[in-house]
C-alpha positions in Angstrom: 7.2 17.0 8.5 4.4 15.9 6.1 2.0 18.2 7.9 4.4 21.1 7.6 4.7 20.5 3.8 0.9 20.9 3.4 0.6 23.7 5.9 3.1 25.7 3.9 0.4 26.1 1.2 -2.9 25.7 2.9 -4.7 26.7 6.1 -5.7 23.3 7.3 -8.8 22.2 9.3 -8.4 20.0 12.3 -9.2 16.9 10.3 -8.2 16.7 6.6 -7.3 14.1 4.1 -4.9 14.3 1.1 -6.1 12.6 -2.1 -3.9 12.6 -5.1 -6.9 13.1 -7.4 -7.7 16.4 -5.5 -4.0 17.4 -5.7 -4.1 16.8 -9.5 -7.4 18.5 -10.2 -7.3 21.3 -7.6 -10.4 20.2 -5.8 -11.5 20.2 -2.1 -8.6 21.5 0.1 -6.6 22.3 -3.0 -9.2 24.4 -4.7 -7.4 27.7 -4.3 -3.9 26.4 -5.1 -2.6 26.9 -8.6 -1.2 24.0 -10.6 2.5 24.9 -10.2 2.2 25.0 -6.4 0.2 21.7 -6.4 3.2 20.1 -8.3 5.5 21.5 -5.7 3.5 19.9 -2.9 3.6 16.6 -4.8 7.4 16.8 -5.3 8.0 17.7 -1.7 6.1 14.7 -0.5 8.2 12.5 -2.7 11.3 14.2 -1.3 10.1 13.4 2.2 10.1 9.7 1.3 13.5 9.9 -0.2 15.1 12.0 2.6 13.9 9.6 5.2 14.6 6.4 3.2 11.2 5.1 3.9 10.9 1.5 2.7 8.1 0.8 0.3 6.7 -2.7 0.2 4.0 -3.7 -2.2 2.6 -6.6 -4.3 1.3 -6.1 -7.8 -1.9 -7.9 -8.6 -3.4 -7.4 -12.1 -7.1 -7.4 -11.4 -8.3 -8.3 -15.0 -6.2 -11.5 -14.7 -7.1 -12.2 -11.1 -10.5 -13.9 -11.6 -9.0 -16.5 -13.9 -6.2 -17.0 -11.4 -8.8 -17.8 -8.7 -10.7 -20.1 -10.9 -7.6 -22.0 -11.9 -6.3 -22.4 -8.3 -9.5 -22.5 -6.2 -12.3 -23.4 -8.6 -15.5 -21.7 -9.8 -17.4 -19.6 -7.3 -14.4 -18.8 -5.2 -13.0 -15.3 -5.5 -10.4 -14.1 -3.0 -10.2 -10.3 -2.7 -6.9 -9.0 -4.2 -6.4 -7.1 -0.9 -6.3 -10.4 0.9 -4.2 -12.2 -1.7 -1.5 -9.6 -1.4 -1.5 -9.6 2.4 0.8 -12.7 3.0 3.4 -11.4 0.5 3.4 -8.0 2.3 3.5 -9.6 5.7 6.5 -11.7 4.9 8.4 -8.8 3.3 7.6 -6.6 6.4 8.7 -9.4 8.7 12.0 -9.9 6.8 12.7 -6.2 6.9 12.0 -6.1 10.7 14.2 -9.1 11.3 17.1 -7.6 9.2 16.9 -4.4 11.3 16.4 -6.3 14.7 13.1 -4.6 15.2 9.5 -5.4 15.9 6.4 -3.9 14.4 2.6 -3.7 14.0 0.5 -3.3 10.9 -1.9 -0.3 10.7 -4.7 -0.4 8.0 -7.1 2.0 6.5 -10.5 1.5 8.1 -12.2 -0.9 5.6 -14.8 -2.9 7.5 -15.5 -5.3 4.6 -11.9 -6.7 4.9 -11.5 -6.6 8.7 -12.4 -10.2 9.6 -10.3 -11.7 6.7 -7.3 -9.5 7.5 -7.5 -10.5 11.2 -7.8 -14.2 10.3 -4.8 -14.0 8.0 -2.6 -12.1 10.5 -3.4 -14.5 13.3 -2.6 -17.6 11.2 0.6 -16.0 10.0 1.7 -15.2 13.5 0.8 -18.5 15.2 0.9 -21.4 12.7 4.1 -23.2 12.0 3.1 -24.9 8.8 4.6 -23.8 5.5 7.4 -21.2 5.5 5.2 -18.3 6.1 5.1 -17.8 9.8 5.9 -14.2 10.9 7.9 -13.6 14.1 8.5 -9.8 14.1 4.9 -8.6 13.6 3.9 -8.7 17.2 0.2 -7.7 17.4 -3.1 -7.9 15.6 -3.8 -5.4 12.9 -5.1 -1.9 13.8 -7.7 -0.1 11.7 -7.8 3.7 11.6 -9.8 6.3 9.9 -7.4 7.7 7.3 -8.4 11.3 8.1 -6.8 10.8 11.5 -3.5 9.2 10.2 -0.8 11.0 8.2 0.8 7.6 7.8 -2.1 6.1 5.9 -2.5 9.2 3.8 1.2 8.9 2.8 0.6 5.2 1.9 -2.4 6.2 -0.2 -0.3 8.8 -2.0 2.6 6.4 -2.8 0.2 3.6 -3.7 -1.5 5.8 -6.3 1.9 6.3 -8.1 3.0 2.7 -7.7 -0.2 1.8 -9.5 0.4 4.3 -12.3 4.0 3.0 -12.6 2.6 -0.5 -13.1 0.0 0.7 -15.6 2.8 2.3 -17.6 4.7 -1.0 -17.6 1.6 -2.7 -19.0 1.5 -0.1 -21.9 -1.5 1.7 -20.5 -1.8 5.5 -21.2 -1.3 7.8 -18.2 -1.5 11.5 -18.2 1.4 13.9 -18.1 0.9 14.9 -14.4 1.3 11.3 -13.3 4.0 10.4 -15.9 6.3 13.2 -14.7 6.1 11.9 -11.1 7.2 8.4 -12.0 10.9 9.5 -12.0 10.5 9.7 -8.2 9.3 6.1 -8.0 12.6 4.9 -9.5 14.4 6.5 -6.6 12.2 5.0 -3.9 13.5 2.5 -1.4 11.3 -0.3 -2.8 11.6 -3.8 -1.2 10.6 -6.7 -3.4 8.0 -9.3 -2.3 9.8 -12.2 -4.0 8.3 -15.2 -2.3 7.1 -18.6 -3.5 3.8 -17.8 -5.2 2.8 -21.5 -5.2 3.4 -21.7 -1.4 1.3 -18.7 -0.7 -1.4 -19.8 -3.1 -1.6 -23.2 -1.3 -1.6 -21.4 2.1 -4.6 -19.3 1.1 -6.4 -22.3 -0.2 -5.9 -24.2 3.1 -6.5 -21.3 5.4 -8.8 -18.8 3.7 -11.0 -20.7 1.2 
């Protein structure tokens, strides 16, 4: 269905990747598409999320406060990547969602080699260790890393992650442009699942397992 939305406007190559910045500015595969049609594409992608009630799970990390957070909790010289800090929150929320729906699942990641080992280490510990309250039981495999050009799913995640970030920036009082601001009404209608877990417990888990 996602492919059909894009194909309605563009003759697509065998491998392609949708970037919100290109959609906004009319670059790369969108270079011959006028602004009104690019907005239509954006809105139809949001409608795809809404129509299918796709759950959105994310964890906000404010990067300009994150270094001080790491110093306070782990000491000088230790900086955990925000990507890794968010992972236990996301995993627990995904696990709870799967449990509630009597389902099992795997996690598929964008291919980012710099995070691969830390992600695998975290997932393994979450699946097999019984300490803390963080063990996952419904995520049944190791993580899989895929080139985003080959995955519509990852491209959709990147799309929604961009607007989630813009929504958080607006909450912080940062200025965002009109194209992005108009799209935020869709975010309010998304099936967003909160990651409300014990921050201190996850902070301690990371200190014991990842530092």
